[in-house]
N, C-alpha and C positions, 0 to 999 in steps of 0.2 A: 856654792852648793847652798850655805847655809839663807843663803838672801832669798834662794830661790824656794826654799824648804819654806821660810819665815812668810812669803809672797803667799806662796800656794796655801798655806794655811788661814789669811786670810780671804784669801778669796774664793774659796770654797761656801764657806757659810753663807758669802752675799748672795754667791749662783743660786742657792734651794732659796736664800728668802725674792729673789726676785724669779724665777720659777714658780712661787707658791703665789707670791702678788697676782704673776700675768695669769693664774689659775682663778684668781678669786675675782678678777675681772672682767674673765671671760665668764664666770657664774653669774656675775653682778648684770651683763648684757645679756644673757640668758634667759633669767628669771624676769627681767622686764623688759621681754622680747614677748615670750608668753603669755605674759600677766595683760599688756596690751594686748597682743589678740584676743584673749579671753575678752576683754574688758570692751574689744571693738563689736565682739560677735555677739554678745549681750547688747550694745547700745543697736546693734542694726537688727535685731532680735525687736527690740520695743520701738521703732520704727516702724517696722513692718507689721505689727501688730496694730500700734495706733494709726497706718494710715489703712490698715482691713486690708493689707497685701500676702495676710497670710492667716489658716485658719489653725487657732492654739486650743489644745487641753487647757484644761480649768486649773491643775496642777505644773504644768509647765512650763519653767523656772527662768529658760531663755538661754540659759548658760552650755554649752557646747558637751556632747554624752561623750568624745575622745577628744585628745588632741589630735588624731588623724583627720578629723572631720575641717580640723582650722588650714590644713593642710589643702584637701580636699576640693573644698569650696561651700557654699551653700548658696541653692535659690531662694531669693529672697519675695516670690512672687514679681512684680515689676518694678520693684525699688532698686533694683541694678539690672541693667540692657544683659547680666551674665551673670554669672555662678560667681559670688564672690571670694576669692581665699586671703586667707590672712597670713601666711607663712608658707615662704617656699619650701622648708623644710621643717623637721620639728631639733631646735638645737640639741647638743649632748652634755651632759652633768660633766663640768668635767672632775671633775670628785666624786666619779660613777667609777667605785674601781670593782665591785659585785656582778656587774651588768642589771641592774634593777630600775634602771634609768630613772624619771622624775617620780617624787610624791605628789599623790593626787588626792584634793580634798573636794566636795559634793558640797552646794549651797545647804543642806542641812546638816554638814559633821560639824565640828568642835570646831574651834579655831586655830587649836594644837594639837587635835586628833593626828592620827599615824596609821588613823585607817579610813581607806576610802569607803563611802558609805555605795558607791556607783552609779548614783541617779544623772549625775552629771559631773562637769571639770567648773567648781568655783574659782580654785588657787593652784600653783604650785611650787613643792619646795622639793630640793634637794635633799636624798638619803643618807648621803654622806656621816659619817659621826666624828670626823677630824673638826677637830674647833680652829678657826683663821688666826691668822696674827695679830686680829683685834682683841681675842679672846673671847669671840661669840662664837659657838657652834655652826657652822656651817647649813644645819638643816633647821635653824631660825630663823634665817634670811629671806 
């Protein structure tokens, strides 16, 4: 019985670290997926604008107005024969315990701003206040 008790005390902390590490990997993948989709959206905007496929306003940045726009797709004139979709679904933040979702920054916001200006979506971040296994807060990833 003593041997089982010793093994249990050694295994439980390792299991907790494994669960946290798995969530951290999921957070990194989700952030990379969202940021890549935003960058591809902007690149298509720039291509469509350069090729006179779309008409833009003077102050338009070319970034999506919402994350849902990346899922719904965008018609870039005749740049593509169909509305291009950038995501199948919006990934969730594995450390979001409050249900707030992703933190958003617009093109005109400061790089470390925690308040979204609302004009467009230039960047996403986790709103979790927890600290990762490497000692950095998740909201700085």
